C-alpha positions as CSV (number, residue, x, y, z in Angstrom):
1,M,0.0,0.0,0.0
2,A,1.0,3.6,-0.7
3,T,0.2,6.8,1.1
4,V,-0.6,10.1,-0.6
5,K,-0.6,12.8,1.9
6,G,-0.1,16.5,2.3
7,T,-1.7,19.9,3.0
8,T,-4.3,22.1,1.4
9,A,-4.3,25.9,1.4
10,G,-5.8,28.9,-0.3
11,R,-4.2,32.2,-1.1
12,E,-4.7,33.3,2.5
13,G,-3.5,30.2,4.2
14,V,-4.8,26.8,5.5
15,L,-8.0,25.6,3.8
16,S,-10.1,22.7,5.2
17,A,-12.7,20.6,3.6
18,V,-10.9,20.4,0.3
19,L,-11.9,17.2,-1.7
20,I,-8.9,15.3,-2.9
21,E,-9.6,12.6,-5.5
22,L,-7.5,10.1,-7.4
23,K,-9.0,9.4,-10.8
24,N,-8.5,6.9,-13.6
25,E,-8.0,7.7,-17.3
26,R,-11.8,8.3,-17.7
27,F,-11.7,10.8,-14.9
28,E,-13.7,8.4,-12.7
29,T,-13.0,8.8,-9.0
30,M,-11.2,5.8,-7.5
31,Y,-10.3,7.1,-4.1
32,Q,-11.1,10.2,-2.2
33,T,-10.8,12.1,1.1
34,L,-11.3,15.5,2.6
35,S,-8.6,17.7,4.2
36,D,-9.2,18.3,7.9
37,E,-9.5,21.5,9.9
38,N,-5.7,21.8,9.8
39,G,-5.6,21.4,6.0
40,T,-4.0,18.0,6.1
41,F,-5.0,14.9,4.3
42,E,-4.0,11.3,3.8
43,L,-5.0,8.6,1.3
44,C,-3.9,5.0,1.6
45,V,-4.2,3.3,-1.8
46,P,-2.8,0.3,-3.6
47,D,0.7,0.9,-5.2
48,G,0.4,2.1,-8.7
49,S,0.5,5.1,-11.1
50,Y,-2.8,7.1,-11.1
51,P,-3.5,9.3,-14.1
52,F,-5.0,12.2,-12.2
53,L,-5.4,13.7,-8.7
54,T,-7.7,16.7,-8.3
55,A,-8.3,18.9,-5.3
56,V,-11.3,21.3,-5.1
57,R,-13.7,23.1,-2.8
58,D,-16.7,25.2,-3.8
59,Y,-15.8,24.6,-7.5
60,G,-16.9,27.4,-9.8
61,Q,-18.1,29.6,-6.9
62,R,-15.0,30.5,-4.9
63,Y,-12.3,28.3,-6.2
64,L,-11.1,26.3,-9.2
65,E,-9.1,23.0,-9.2
66,Y,-5.6,21.8,-8.5
67,W,-4.4,19.0,-10.8
68,A,-1.6,16.5,-10.6
69,Q,-1.0,14.1,-13.4
70,N,0.7,10.6,-13.6
71,V,0.6,10.4,-9.8
72,P,3.2,7.8,-8.6
73,A,1.8,6.1,-5.5
74,C,4.6,3.9,-4.2
75,G,5.6,4.4,-0.6
76,D,4.9,7.9,0.6
77,L,4.1,10.8,-1.7
78,E,3.7,14.3,-0.3
79,L,1.8,17.1,-2.0
80,H,1.3,20.7,-0.8
81,I,-1.8,21.8,-2.7
82,R,-3.0,25.4,-3.2
83,I,-6.2,26.4,-4.8
84,D,-7.6,29.8,-5.7
85,T,-9.5,31.3,-8.6
86,L,-7.0,30.2,-11.3
87,E,-6.6,26.6,-12.6
88,V,-3.8,25.0,-14.6
89,Y,-4.7,21.9,-16.6
90,G,-3.6,20.0,-19.7
91,L,-0.1,20.1,-18.4
92,H,2.6,18.5,-20.6
93,A,6.4,18.7,-20.7
94,F,9.0,17.7,-23.2
95,I,12.5,18.4,-24.4
96,V,12.9,19.4,-28.1
97,K,15.8,17.4,-29.6
98,G,18.4,19.5,-31.4
99,A,17.2,22.7,-29.8
100,A,18.8,24.8,-27.0
101,K,19.0,22.9,-23.7
102,A,15.6,23.8,-22.1
103,L,12.4,22.2,-21.0
104,S,9.2,23.0,-22.9
105,I,6.0,23.1,-20.9
106,Y,2.5,23.4,-22.3
107,F,-0.6,24.1,-20.2
108,R,-4.0,25.7,-20.2
109,P,-4.8,28.3,-17.6
110,M,-8.4,29.2,-16.6
111,S,-9.7,32.2,-14.7
112,L,-12.8,31.9,-12.6
113,E,-13.5,35.6,-13.0
114,K,-13.4,35.3,-16.8
115,F,-15.6,32.1,-16.7
116,K,-18.2,33.9,-14.5
117,A,-18.2,36.9,-16.9
118,G,-19.0,34.6,-19.8
119,E,-15.9,35.5,-21.7
120,A,-15.1,33.3,-24.7
121,D,-11.4,33.0,-23.8
122,I,-11.1,32.2,-20.1
123,A,-7.3,32.2,-20.0
124,P,-5.6,35.0,-18.0
125,V,-2.9,37.1,-19.6
126,L,0.5,35.9,-18.3
127,T,4.1,36.9,-18.8
128,E,7.3,35.1,-17.8
129,N,7.3,36.9,-14.5
130,D,3.8,35.5,-13.6
131,I,4.9,31.8,-13.9
132,T,7.0,29.9,-11.3
133,V,8.4,26.5,-12.1
134,T,10.3,24.0,-10.1
135,V,11.8,20.8,-11.6
136,N,12.5,18.0,-9.1
137,G,12.1,20.5,-6.4
138,K,14.7,23.0,-7.8
139,K,13.8,26.4,-9.0
140,S,13.7,26.8,-12.8
141,R,14.1,30.0,-14.8
142,V,11.2,30.8,-17.2
143,Y,12.9,32.1,-20.4
144,V,9.8,32.8,-22.5
145,A,6.1,32.4,-22.3
146,D,4.1,32.2,-25.6
147,R,0.4,32.5,-25.7
148,V,-1.0,29.8,-28.0
149,R,-4.4,29.8,-29.8
150,E,-5.9,26.3,-29.3
151,Y,-8.8,24.9,-31.3
152,T,-11.6,23.7,-29.0
153,G,-13.2,21.3,-31.5
154,E,-16.1,23.6,-32.2
155,E,-16.1,25.5,-35.4
156,G,-14.7,29.0,-35.0
157,R,-14.1,28.6,-31.2
158,Y,-10.6,28.9,-29.7
159,L,-9.1,29.1,-26.2
160,S,-5.7,30.3,-25.1
161,A,-3.0,28.1,-23.8
162,Y,0.7,28.7,-23.0
163,L,3.9,27.2,-24.2
164,I,6.8,28.1,-22.0
165,R,10.5,27.3,-22.1
166,T,12.4,27.0,-18.9
167,S,15.9,26.1,-17.7
168,I,16.8,22.7,-16.6
169,P,18.2,23.3,-13.1
170,E,21.8,22.4,-12.2
171,G,22.1,18.7,-11.2
172,V,18.9,17.6,-12.9
173,K,19.6,14.9,-15.5
174,E,16.1,13.7,-16.0
175,W,13.0,15.5,-14.9
176,E,10.7,13.5,-12.6
177,R,8.4,16.2,-11.2
178,I,7.4,19.6,-12.4
179,D,5.4,22.0,-10.1
180,I,4.0,25.1,-11.7
181,T,2.3,28.2,-10.2
182,V,0.7,31.0,-12.2
183,R,-0.4,34.4,-10.9
184,D,-2.6,36.9,-12.8
185,P,-2.2,40.7,-12.5
186,E,-4.7,40.6,-9.6
187,K,-2.4,38.1,-7.8
188,H,-4.9,35.2,-8.0
189,I,-3.0,31.9,-8.2
190,G,-3.3,28.5,-9.9
191,C,-1.1,25.5,-9.3
192,A,-0.5,22.1,-10.8
193,T,2.0,19.2,-10.7
194,L,3.2,16.8,-13.4
195,F,5.1,13.6,-12.8
196,H,7.1,11.9,-15.5
197,Q,5.3,8.7,-16.7
198,S,8.4,6.7,-16.1
199,F,8.9,8.1,-12.6
200,L,7.3,5.1,-10.8
């Protein structure tokens, strides 16, 4: 058995009653728990790799979700989760062969305020200075952040995503875990975590 544990917080500090769920590839909930009054949680689950972990409270009203992908449950895994009115989803990372030594990270950010206002494009406007990345727990430098027009599948409808290039921190030979935090001009935050599929 493995233990997935950690803490939950909002922008102002500890946040209780956050629903944490491990999900399969079809986004069906396999295991779930709530964080307690101290913002701590613990899930005991069979060893394995879980496609998704989400954390949310008052979704679409006061907060959006935190996402973790390719969650490696083997022994103890610790996550320090923060939720607010931004969300980071669709997170992917890759290294372009033959290009400058850098990590390329793709993600879709969503703003609760833009969603509530009924805006067609719900992505906040971000610059390199609004994005924080750590790779295997080490701070990474964001070199460039490009806003990308992404087709939604509906004729004539697009959303914005971001493709960023970051440094590979000193001592990191292979990335195993990427943590990303975005902040919009109003200082709302969104966080997400991506584990390498071969990490487990």
